[in-house]
C-alpha positions as protocol buffer text, in pm:
chain_id: "A"
residue {
  index: 1
  type: MET
  ca { x: -4432 y: 7124 z: 9301 }
}
residue {
  index: 2
  type: LYS
  ca { x: -4296 y: 6909 z: 9581 }
}
residue {
  index: 3
  type: ASP
  ca { x: -4498 y: 6605 z: 9693 }
}
residue {
  index: 4
  type: PHE
  ca { x: -4593 y: 6594 z: 10057 }
}
residue {
  index: 5
  type: THR
  ca { x: -4666 y: 6256 z: 10212 }
}
residue {
  index: 6
  type: LEU
  ca { x: -4778 y: 6183 z: 10564 }
}
residue {
  index: 7
  type: SER
  ca { x: -4657 y: 5887 z: 10764 }
}
residue {
  index: 8
  type: HIS
  ca { x: -4886 y: 5605 z: 10871 }
}
residue {
  index: 9
  type: LYS
  ca { x: -4875 y: 5734 z: 11228 }
}
residue {
  index: 10
  type: ARG
  ca { x: -4994 y: 6081 z: 11121 }
}
residue {
  index: 11
  type: TRP
  ca { x: -5282 y: 5933 z: 10917 }
}
residue {
  index: 12
  type: GLN
  ca { x: -5380 y: 5725 z: 11220 }
}
residue {
  index: 13
  type: GLN
  ca { x: -5385 y: 6038 z: 11436 }
}
residue {
  index: 14
  type: ILE
  ca { x: -5605 y: 6217 z: 11183 }
}
residue {
  index: 15
  type: PHE
  ca { x: -5837 y: 5915 z: 11174 }
}
residue {
  index: 16
  type: ASP
  ca { x: -5854 y: 5910 z: 11556 }
}
residue {
  index: 17
  type: VAL
  ca { x: -5947 y: 6279 z: 11565 }
}
residue {
  index: 18
  type: GLN
  ca { x: -6221 y: 6217 z: 11309 }
}
residue {
  index: 19
  type: LEU
  ca { x: -6351 y: 5929 z: 11520 }
}
residue {
  index: 20
  type: LEU
  ca { x: -6366 y: 6149 z: 11829 }
}
residue {
  index: 21
  type: ILE
  ca { x: -6535 y: 6437 z: 11643 }
}
residue {
  index: 22
  type: ALA
  ca { x: -6793 y: 6197 z: 11501 }
}
residue {
  index: 23
  type: LEU
  ca { x: -6857 y: 6050 z: 11848 }
}
residue {
  index: 24
  type: ILE
  ca { x: -6903 y: 6395 z: 12003 }
}
residue {
  index: 25
  type: TRP
  ca { x: -7134 y: 6500 z: 11719 }
}
residue {
  index: 26
  type: MET
  ca { x: -7343 y: 6184 z: 11757 }
}
residue {
  index: 27
  type: LEU
  ca { x: -7374 y: 6235 z: 12133 }
}
residue {
  index: 28
  type: LEU
  ca { x: -7477 y: 6598 z: 12086 }
}
residue {
  index: 29
  type: GLU
  ca { x: -7730 y: 6493 z: 11824 }
}
residue {
  index: 30
  type: VAL
  ca { x: -7884 y: 6237 z: 12060 }
}
residue {
  index: 31
  type: ILE
  ca { x: -7896 y: 6484 z: 12349 }
}
residue {
  index: 32
  type: PHE
  ca { x: -8031 y: 6791 z: 12170 }
}
residue {
  index: 33
  type: GLN
  ca { x: -8238 y: 6642 z: 11886 }
}
residue {
  index: 34
  type: ASN
  ca { x: -8475 y: 6383 z: 12020 }
}
residue {
  index: 35
  type: LYS
  ca { x: -8592 y: 6264 z: 11678 }
}
residue {
  index: 36
  type: ASN
  ca { x: -8551 y: 5894 z: 11595 }
}
residue {
  index: 37
  type: SER
  ca { x: -8362 y: 5837 z: 11919 }
}
residue {
  index: 38
  type: VAL
  ca { x: -8370 y: 5455 z: 11889 }
}
residue {
  index: 39
  type: GLY
  ca { x: -8198 y: 5471 z: 11550 }
}
residue {
  index: 40
  type: ASN
  ca { x: -7943 y: 5718 z: 11683 }
}
residue {
  index: 41
  type: LEU
  ca { x: -7873 y: 5495 z: 11983 }
}
residue {
  index: 42
  type: ILE
  ca { x: -7823 y: 5188 z: 11763 }
}
residue {
  index: 43
  type: GLN
  ca { x: -7591 y: 5386 z: 11536 }
}
residue {
  index: 44
  type: GLY
  ca { x: -7409 y: 5521 z: 11841 }
}
residue {
  index: 45
  type: ALA
  ca { x: -7368 y: 5175 z: 11993 }
}
residue {
  index: 46
  type: PHE
  ca { x: -7226 y: 5041 z: 11664 }
}
residue {
  index: 47
  type: PHE
  ca { x: -6994 y: 5339 z: 11644 }
}
residue {
  index: 48
  type: ILE
  ca { x: -6870 y: 5295 z: 12002 }
}
residue {
  index: 49
  type: ILE
  ca { x: -6797 y: 4927 z: 11931 }
}
residue {
  index: 50
  type: VAL
  ca { x: -6599 y: 5021 z: 11620 }
}
residue {
  index: 51
  type: LEU
  ca { x: -6423 y: 5300 z: 11810 }
}
residue {
  index: 52
  type: GLY
  ca { x: -6326 y: 5060 z: 12090 }
}
residue {
  index: 53
  type: LEU
  ca { x: -6201 y: 4800 z: 11843 }
}
residue {
  index: 54
  type: ASN
  ca { x: -5993 y: 5064 z: 11663 }
}
residue {
  index: 55
  type: PHE
  ca { x: -5825 y: 5181 z: 11982 }
}
residue {
  index: 56
  type: TYR
  ca { x: -5774 y: 4820 z: 12097 }
}
residue {
  index: 57
  type: ASN
  ca { x: -5620 y: 4737 z: 11761 }
}
residue {
  index: 58
  type: GLN
  ca { x: -5381 y: 5032 z: 11788 }
}
residue {
  index: 59
  type: ARG
  ca { x: -5271 y: 4942 z: 12141 }
}
residue {
  index: 60
  type: VAL
  ca { x: -5217 y: 4571 z: 12079 }
}
residue {
  index: 61
  type: ASN
  ca { x: -5044 y: 4644 z: 11746 }
}
residue {
  index: 62
  type: ARG
  ca { x: -5094 y: 4301 z: 11591 }
}
residue {
  index: 63
  type: GLN
  ca { x: -5125 y: 4371 z: 11221 }
}
residue {
  index: 64
  type: ASN
  ca { x: -5200 y: 4013 z: 11112 }
}
residue {
  index: 65
  type: GLY
  ca { x: -5469 y: 3909 z: 11357 }
}
residue {
  index: 66
  type: ILE
  ca { x: -5834 y: 3837 z: 11294 }
}
residue {
  index: 67
  type: ILE
  ca { x: -5938 y: 4142 z: 11499 }
}
residue {
  index: 68
  type: PHE
  ca { x: -5728 y: 4361 z: 11271 }
}
residue {
  index: 69
  type: GLU
  ca { x: -5911 y: 4227 z: 10964 }
}
residue {
  index: 70
  type: ILE
  ca { x: -6253 y: 4265 z: 11129 }
}
residue {
  index: 71
  type: VAL
  ca { x: -6176 y: 4624 z: 11226 }
}
residue {
  index: 72
  type: ARG
  ca { x: -6049 y: 4698 z: 10876 }
}
residue {
  index: 73
  type: TRP
  ca { x: -6371 y: 4574 z: 10714 }
}
residue {
  index: 74
  type: LEU
  ca { x: -6594 y: 4745 z: 10975 }
}
residue {
  index: 75
  type: ASN
  ca { x: -6412 y: 5070 z: 10907 }
}
residue {
  index: 76
  type: LEU
  ca { x: -6449 y: 5023 z: 10534 }
}
residue {
  index: 77
  type: PHE
  ca { x: -6822 y: 4955 z: 10537 }
}
residue {
  index: 78
  type: GLY
  ca { x: -6934 y: 5137 z: 10850 }
}
residue {
  index: 79
  type: LEU
  ca { x: -6730 y: 5453 z: 10856 }
}
residue {
  index: 80
  type: SER
  ca { x: -6708 y: 5524 z: 10483 }
}
residue {
  index: 81
  type: THR
  ca { x: -7062 y: 5663 z: 10491 }
}
residue {
  index: 82
  type: LEU
  ca { x: -7053 y: 5797 z: 10846 }
}
residue {
  index: 83
  type: PHE
  ca { x: -6765 y: 6043 z: 10815 }
}
residue {
  index: 84
  type: PRO
  ca { x: -6899 y: 6230 z: 10511 }
}
residue {
  index: 85
  type: SER
  ca { x: -7247 y: 6254 z: 10663 }
}
residue {
  index: 86
  type: VAL
  ca { x: -7106 y: 6387 z: 10992 }
}
residue {
  index: 87
  type: TRP
  ca { x: -6899 y: 6651 z: 10810 }
}
residue {
  index: 88
  type: VAL
  ca { x: -7201 y: 6752 z: 10600 }
}
residue {
  index: 89
  type: GLU
  ca { x: -7418 y: 6786 z: 10912 }
}
residue {
  index: 90
  type: ILE
  ca { x: -7151 y: 6992 z: 11089 }
}
residue {
  index: 91
  type: GLY
  ca { x: -7112 y: 7212 z: 10781 }
}
residue {
  index: 92
  type: ASN
  ca { x: -7488 y: 7260 z: 10754 }
}
residue {
  index: 93
  type: TYR
  ca { x: -7509 y: 7351 z: 11121 }
}
residue {
  index: 94
  type: PHE
  ca { x: -7247 y: 7622 z: 11086 }
}
């Protein structure tokens, strides 16, 4: 069986699509389900900050800066639990 590896650019594109899907899902959840709206808004604000930092980090393309390290750790701790929960919620909805 032949190994198939994706380039860093392709993984970044997949990550960006996941970020956008998670953002859309969070916005739809806030709009249509009005339960615990303060918690959803705080989570959404944190997510938008991380999303903005990710896109800024990609555009500036400085791999050794302090912002790069902050974004890396925010992604590690913040998004490692968010993505699976978003995919579970989407799967449960469908």
